[in-house]
C-alpha positions in Angstrom: 157.4 126.8 72.1 158.5 130.2 73.1 155.9 132.5 74.7 156.2 136.1 75.9 153.4 137.7 77.7 153.3 141.5 78.4 151.0 143.2 80.8 149.8 146.3 78.8 146.8 147.5 80.9 146.9 147.4 84.8 146.1 149.6 87.7 149.9 150.0 88.7 152.8 150.7 86.7 156.2 149.0 87.0 159.6 150.6 86.4 158.1 153.9 85.4 157.0 152.4 82.1 153.5 153.4 80.6 150.5 154.5 82.3 148.1 152.8 84.8 144.5 152.6 84.6 141.6 150.5 86.2 141.6 147.5 83.9 143.5 144.7 82.4 145.1 143.6 79.1 147.8 141.2 78.2 149.9 141.1 74.9 151.0 137.4 74.2 153.6 136.7 71.8 154.1 133.1 70.3 155.9 131.5 67.5 152.6 131.1 65.7 151.6 134.6 66.1 150.4 137.4 68.6 147.1 137.6 70.7 145.5 139.9 72.9 143.6 139.1 76.1 141.3 141.9 77.2 141.7 145.4 76.2 141.7 147.5 79.4 139.2 150.4 80.0 140.5 152.4 76.7 142.7 155.0 78.3 146.0 153.4 77.9 146.2 150.2 75.8 147.6 151.9 72.5 149.8 154.2 74.3 151.3 151.7 76.5 151.6 149.3 73.4 153.7 152.0 71.8 155.8 152.6 75.1 156.4 148.8 75.4 156.9 148.3 71.6 154.2 145.9 71.1 152.4 146.2 67.6 148.7 145.9 68.0 148.4 145.7 64.3 150.0 142.2 64.5 147.2 140.6 66.7 145.9 137.2 65.2 142.9 137.2 67.7 141.4 138.9 70.5 139.9 137.1 73.6 137.6 139.1 76.1 137.4 137.5 79.4 133.9 139.0 80.2 131.6 141.9 79.5 133.0 144.6 81.9 134.3 148.1 80.7 137.6 147.7 82.2 138.4 144.6 80.1 136.7 145.7 77.0 136.6 149.5 76.8 139.9 149.5 74.8 138.4 147.4 71.9 137.6 150.2 69.6 141.0 151.8 69.9 142.7 148.5 69.1 140.3 147.8 66.2 141.1 151.1 64.8 144.7 150.0 64.3 144.1 146.3 63.7 140.9 146.3 61.5 139.1 143.0 61.0 140.0 140.4 63.4 138.3 137.6 65.4 137.2 138.4 68.9 136.2 135.5 71.1 133.4 136.2 73.3 130.7 134.5 75.4 127.1 135.1 74.4 126.5 137.0 77.6 129.2 139.5 77.0 126.9 142.4 76.0 124.5 142.2 79.1 123.6 145.3 80.6 125.7 145.4 83.9 125.5 147.7 86.8 127.5 148.2 90.1 125.5 149.4 93.2 127.3 151.1 95.9 125.9 152.1 99.4 127.3 155.0 101.3 125.8 156.9 104.2 122.7 155.1 103.7 122.5 156.1 99.9 122.6 153.7 96.9 124.4 154.9 93.9 124.2 152.9 90.5 126.6 153.0 87.8 126.9 151.2 84.4 129.8 148.9 84.4 129.1 146.9 81.0 130.7 147.2 77.7 130.3 151.0 76.8 129.6 150.5 73.2 127.0 148.9 70.9 127.7 145.7 69.3 127.2 147.0 65.9 129.7 149.8 66.3 132.4 147.5 67.4 131.7 145.3 64.5 131.8 148.3 62.1 135.5 148.8 63.3 136.3 145.2 62.3 135.4 142.9 65.1 134.2 139.4 64.0 132.5 138.2 67.0 133.0 134.4 67.7 130.5 133.2 70.3 131.3 130.3 72.6 130.5 129.0 76.0 132.4 125.8 76.0 135.9 124.8 76.7 137.6 124.8 73.4 141.1 124.8 71.9 141.0 127.9 69.5 144.7 127.4 68.2 147.1 124.6 68.8 148.0 124.7 72.5 145.8 127.6 73.2 142.4 127.1 75.2 139.5 128.9 76.3 137.8 127.6 79.5 134.4 128.7 78.5 131.8 128.6 81.4 133.2 127.6 84.7 131.2 125.4 87.1 130.9 127.2 90.7 131.9 124.2 93.1 133.7 125.7 96.0 131.9 126.9 99.0 133.8 130.0 99.8 134.0 131.8 96.3 130.9 133.8 96.1 129.3 136.2 93.6 130.3 139.9 94.4 127.4 141.4 96.2 127.8 144.8 94.5 127.5 143.7 90.9 124.2 143.1 89.0 123.0 142.5 85.5 119.8 143.8 84.1 117.5 141.9 81.7 113.9 142.9 80.5 113.8 145.6 83.4 114.8 143.0 86.0 117.8 143.3 88.2 119.6 140.2 89.5 123.0 139.3 91.0 125.4 139.0 88.2 126.8 135.3 88.2 129.1 136.0 85.1 128.6 132.9 83.0 130.6 134.8 80.6 133.5 134.7 82.8 136.6 132.9 80.9 140.0 132.5 81.1 142.9 131.6 78.6 145.2 128.6 78.9 148.5 128.3 77.1 150.0 124.7 77.1 153.7 124.7 77.5 156.6 122.2 78.2 156.8 123.6 81.7 153.0 123.3 82.3 150.0 125.5 81.9 150.1 129.2 81.8 146.6 130.3 82.9 145.7 134.0 82.2 142.7 135.3 84.3 140.8 138.5 83.5 138.8 139.1 86.8 138.2 135.4 87.8 134.4 136.3 88.8 133.7 132.6 88.7 136.2 132.1 91.4 140.2 131.6 91.0 139.9 128.1 92.6 136.9 127.0 90.6 138.7 128.1 87.3 141.8 126.2 88.4 139.8 123.0 89.1 137.9 123.5 85.8 141.1 123.6 83.8 142.3 120.3 85.6 139.2 118.6 85.0 138.9 119.6 81.3 142.4 118.8 80.5 143.5 116.0 82.9 146.7 118.0 83.8 147.4 119.7 87.0 151.0 121.4 86.5 150.8 125.2 86.1 153.9 126.9 85.1 152.2 130.5 86.0 148.8 131.8 86.8 148.4 135.5 86.2 145.9 138.1 85.8 143.0 139.6 87.9 141.9 137.2 90.6 139.1 139.3 92.4 140.7 138.3 95.7 140.3 141.9 96.9 136.6 141.4 97.4 136.4 138.2 99.4 136.2 138.4 103.0 139.2 137.5 105.2 137.9 134.0 105.8 137.3 133.5 101.9 140.9 134.9 101.3 142.5 132.3 103.6 140.5 129.4 102.2 141.6 130.5 98.7 145.2 130.6 99.8 144.8 127.1 101.5 143.6 125.6 98.3 146.4 127.4 96.2 149.2 125.9 98.4 147.9 122.4 97.5 148.4 123.0 93.8 151.4 122.7 91.6 151.9 126.3 90.7 155.5 127.5 89.9 154.6 131.4 89.7 151.6 133.5 90.6 151.5 137.0 89.1 148.6 138.9 90.2 147.0 142.1 88.7 144.0 144.4 88.7 141.2 143.2 91.1 143.6 141.3 93.4 144.2 144.3 95.7 147.1 145.1 98.0 145.8 143.1 100.8 145.6 139.9 99.0 148.6 140.6 97.1 150.6 140.9 100.5 149.1 137.6 101.8 150.1 135.8 98.6 153.5 137.4 98.8 153.9 136.1 102.3 152.9 132.6 101.3 154.5 132.1 98.1 157.7 134.3 98.5 160.0 134.3 95.4 157.1 132.4 93.5 155.0 135.6 93.6 155.2 138.7 91.5 152.9 141.6 90.7 151.6 141.7 87.1 151.7 145.6 86.7 152.2 147.4 83.4 155.2 146.4 81.7 155.6 143.0 83.5 156.9 140.3 81.4 156.6 136.4 81.6 158.7 134.4 79.1 158.8 130.8 78.7 
């Protein structure tokens, strides 16, 4: 099985190709067809697809990792090109979500959920497929569904909240899901933001499949928002696993990226716009 994954949206740009934005999107080419995992925040997904010669009209399915604007905001622009297509989501994707930042004793709120009504996105061609379980969506392509939180060091981001019926609570991101591609060299695990914890996700995949060999893990790891102690615990856990390549993006941050590069050397790469992983 030949697989080619190209990063369409990410915070940084590699080799002066495309535009950077706060968001994530990966274009996946397989012998069976093409797929899109996340859509970025909407500023660059179409433009970058043209620069990188990736035809969004060819997508067979779209997968959304969770309901944040920086992973779903480009969905309308993609649908305007693609038309009707299945979009796999968790039932919680359309929750009202906010980020609360405190600066100089002042608290500021901003909306960070999907910036469009479900009905509007459906009018553009989205056929939403709701799921919360670990499933095989196509031969050799899996979605993790809800991930159990088992590690002691991967905590919810204290700045992120959801609002339901006027009540605000820490967002636990039950909708956080990742994509798994089964290859002869091992799994390729694509993360959106890893809100459920990068290590939790990897353990979840191993538990559900009975396999523990990863050819590559790439995408947003949310390691940028861990304390230094939590980051070191994550790195310690990663070093015990069979992972050939680690390509980080988006919410990993420069501090965590530098530490991963230190520990994994040539096995590490930064998944910026234009980065390609081929198997």
